[in-house]
N, C-alpha and C positions, 0 to 999 in steps of 0.2 A: 571161676571164682577166684577171687582175691585171695593169695597166701596170707594165712594168720600168723602173725608173729607172735610167739610166746614170750612172756617176761621172764627174766633171768633173775634166778635166787642162789645166791652163792652160801654155801652152809659149812662153817669152819668149826670144827671139834676134833680132838686128838682122839676121839673114841670110835672106832669102826662101826660098832653097833648103833651107837645113837646118829651117824651119818646115815646109816642105812636106814635106821625108821624113818628119818626127816626126808629123806630122798625118796623112800616110797611113798610116802604121804604126799608129796607135793609134785611129784614128775608127771601123774598124769595131767597136771594143770599148767605147770610151770616148766621153762628149762632149767634145769638144776646142775650147778656146779659143785664141786666140793674140794676141800682142803682139810689136811690134817695137822697144819701146823700154822702160826701167826705168819711166818716168813712165806711160805706158799700162799696164804690167803692174800698178802699184799701183791704178790705177783700177778696171781689171777686176777684180781680187782681192776689191774691196769690195762688189763689187754681185754681185746673184742671176745666175746660180745661182753659189755661192761655190765655188771651186775646192777638191776633196777633195786635190790636189796638184798642186804646182808645178814644172815643168821650167825652170831657169834657167842661162840662159847667163853664164857668168861675163865675158867680155870682148865689153863692149859700149861705145858711144861715149856721152858724156854722163854717165849714172849706171851704174856696171858692176854686175855680178850681187851683190856683196858690199853694196854700197850698198842695193839693192833690198832683199835679205835683212834688212839693219838696220831699213828702215822697215816691213817687214813684222812684224817681230817685235815693234815698237814700238806697233803698232795691234793693241789688244785683239780686234778682228773678225778679223784674219789671223795673229795670233801663233802658232797651233795648226797652222796649213796645213804638213805636211811639204813641204820642198824637195829637190828633188835638183838638184846643180849638174851643169851638161853644158857640158864646155871643151874645147878643143884641147890644152890643158895637160895632159902626161901624166906631169908628175914626181910624185913621193910627196911632196915638201915640198907641193906645190899641193894635193894629195889632202887631205892632213893638215890642211892649213889651211881648207879647205872643212868637212871633219867638224868640226873644232875648233871653228868660229863655231855650228854648231848643224845644219847640213845632215844629213839622214838616210841621204844617199847621194852618189856623186860618179860621173859616167859621162863617159869621154874618147871625143872624136870621134878618126877617123870611128866611128859607132855601130853595134853590132852588133846586128841586129834582135830576134833571140832573148834577147839578153842583157839589152836595155832591157824588152821585154816581161816577162821574168821580174821584174827589179828591180822595174819600175813595179807588178805583180802584189802583188810582197811588200809593199811600202810602203803599197799600199792596203789590203790585208787587214790590217795592222798598226793603220792609222788606223781602219778599223770596229771592230777590237779595242778601241782606246783609245776611240772614242767610246761603244762600248757599256758600257764600264767607267765612263766618266764620266757617262753617263744614270743606270745602275746605281747609282753612288754619290750621285747627286742624288736620287733615287727613296727610297733606302734614309734619305739625311739627313732628307729630308720625313716619312719615316715616323716616324722617331726623333722629330723636333720635333712631329709630330701626338700620338704615344703619350706625350711628355713633359707637354705641354700637357694632354691628357688625366687624367694621374696628378697634375698640378698641380691640376687642377679638383676631381678625385676627393677630394685631401687638403685643398683649401680647404673644400669641402662638408661633408665629415666634422667639420673643427674647429667649423664653425659650428654644425653639428647638435649636437655635444657642449654648446658653448657656450648653446646655445637650452634645451637639456636642461636645465643648471644654471638658465638663467633661468627656467623653470617654477615652479622652488622660490622665487623671489625675483621674482616679477611686477612690480616698480616699476624693475627696471632699465632697461626699455625699449629705446631705441638706444644704451644704454652700450657694447655691443659694437661699434658701428659707429665711436662716437665716440672711444672710447679706442685703437680699432686707428689711426684717422687721426692721433689726436694723437701716438702711439708712431711712426709713419711719419717726421711731419714733424718731429718733436723728434730722432729720429735723422739724419735730413738734413741739420738746422740744425749738427749737431754734427759731421758728417762730414770737416769741415776743421780741426776742434779738435785741437792736436798731442796732447792727451791720449786722443784718440778714434781718431784717423785710422786706426791699425791695426787697430782691431777692426771700425768702421764701414763696412766696404766694401758694396758694392750688394747683393749677394747676401745678407749677414747682415741687412741693413736690411729686405729683403724676407722674409725667414724671421723675422724678430722682428715684422713686421707681422701675418704670419699666425698666429704662435703667439699673439699679443696676446689674443685672445679667450678662451684657456684660463685666464686668470688666475685666475678666481675657480672653477674647475671643483670645487674641493672643498667648495664649499657643498652639494652634493648630499649630504654625509654631516651636515650641520648640522639638528637637529630643528626642525620646521615653528614650533613653539612658540616658538622663540629667534629663527630666520630671519626669521619674519614678526611678530613681537611689534612693536607699533606704539610701545610707550614704549621708556623707557631700559632697558638692559640690566643685571642685577644682576651684581656681580663674578663670581659663579660662572657665569653665564650668558655672562658675557664670556670667560670663560677656554674656555668650549667653541666659542664664535664663533671664537675666535683657531686654534683646530685647524683650520680649514678650510685653512691654507696648507700645512700638513704632509700632510694628507689628499689635496690636489690634486696635490703633489707625487709620493707613494707611488703615486697611480693611475697618472700618467704613467709611473713608473717601473717598474710592473707592465708597462704598454704596450710598455716598451723591451725587456723580457727577452723578448718575444715575436718578437723581430725578430733575423737573423742578424749584423747590422753597427749601429753607432751611426747613429742619424737625426738629425741637426744640428737640426730643427726641433721635434723632441721634445725636445733637451738644452735648447734655448732656453725651451719651454714649461714644463720641469720647474722652471727657474730662476726664470722668471715665478711662476708658481705659488706656490713656495716662499718666495720672497725680496721680494716687492714690499710687503710691510708691514715690512720692514728700514728704520731710520732712520739718515742718516749719523752722528749723534751715537751709535748704539748702543744708543738706547731703545726700538727697536722689537722685532718680533716676527717668527718663533718663536725665534729663536737669539742675539737682540742683537748681532748683527752691525754693524760700524761702518765708515764710509769706503770704501776702494777693496776692502775685504771684500768689500763686496757686489757680485754680478756686474752689469755695465754694464746688461745687459737689464732686470734688476730697478729698477734707479735709476731708469732711464727710465719703467717700466711705474708705479712710486710716485708720479711727478709728475703723469701722465696720469691715474691713478685718483683721486688727492685731487683734482685739479682738478675733474675730472667729478663725483665726488662733491659737491661743493662748490656746483656751479652747478645741479645737478637737485633736483626736489621728491622727498621722502621720506615716507613716513606721520609720521615723527616732526618734519619740519621742511621749511621752505620754500626755495626755491631763492634762492642769494646773486647779489648783482647781479656782473658782471665787475670792478667797480672794487673791491669786496667783496674779491673772491677774490685779486684781483691782490696786495693787500696781505697777505692771508693767506701767500701763496705766496712773497712777498719775504721775510716775517717767518720764514719755516721755512728761508732758505737757510743751509746750514751746519749746521742743527740737524735738520729732518727730511729734507732733499734735498740732493744733491751740489750745491756752491754752483756750479759751473761751468753746470752743466745748467739752474739757475734762472736763471742770466744769459742763456742761451740762449732759455729759454722767453718771458722778460719781454721781450728784444729783439723778438722775434716774437710778442707775445701776440695781437695781432690775427688771427695765421693761425689759432691756436687757437679763438679765438671765433668764426671764419667756420665752422670744421669743427663747431662745437656748434651753430651757428644750422642748418646744412644738416641735422642729424641729430635737430632737437630733437624731444623725446618729445610726443606729443598732448596737449592740455589735457583732464584729465578731465570728464565730464559733471558 
């Protein structure tokens, strides 16, 4: 037979006679603890076994029942214990005051045993229901958090898989995905307090932006190998074909958006990045020659991250540039290729981006 755990009631009264009457009434059914003063009641209420219900005398010397109640509600460990006031004051005003401060019930002396037992039983049943509901809510919240974490992981893995699929067409990008993702996140965080960007770059936006960044070149899967993997300089005709990867990437993501019932924020950002990360601040970029603030914030951040990584990386047609050389090129592109405020933030924290590059450096080929 499983052991039955009795519910615990704490009776607080400065009169030993009253304690005896209530204890004898309740002990056959419940575990009873007693206290003859408010201070003793507070000590007992905070120790195991924690009371499931407190029956609290109002008129006590030193600390009265109302003061004890205030202390109970101020302590996180006792604030949810239901309290029944027990008092000789039988006025309506006294009863209303007791209920107004937050007691669950109000019993007047001399007590009527069947009434006390019924009210105690009712309040303990209500507490059990509240406890069950609280535990159920905690369980559901934990399950929701778990499912959301799983969904986030699946989403991230799917993005990485798509990005690596594009990488297989352009094998020299190596750790480009990890590096650019790191640059994008850091640059967005550095811009978060800037008055021009603070309204856009909240924490959730930055999280989704960093997650979307690996898809910036997804459109390269639509570029022929002869152009994408050409070791030398592209002809003007080949370059025009290469530039179509921006629009191809945006179209691919747009097709994915049509398959879902409501907008997905990270897909919106991914589409912006894929479509617009080759636009330039002065309007000389592609595919649409957008200029200035007409270029989405996400794409402006990605443009700077992408160019920085391209310049420091080895390609079949070029050797990697030094950080000093790249710093000068980025600075020269301020207000021409790149958003000037973003360049200022990038150069102010230049060492941070160099550290990311060093941490995810491509292996040296044999």
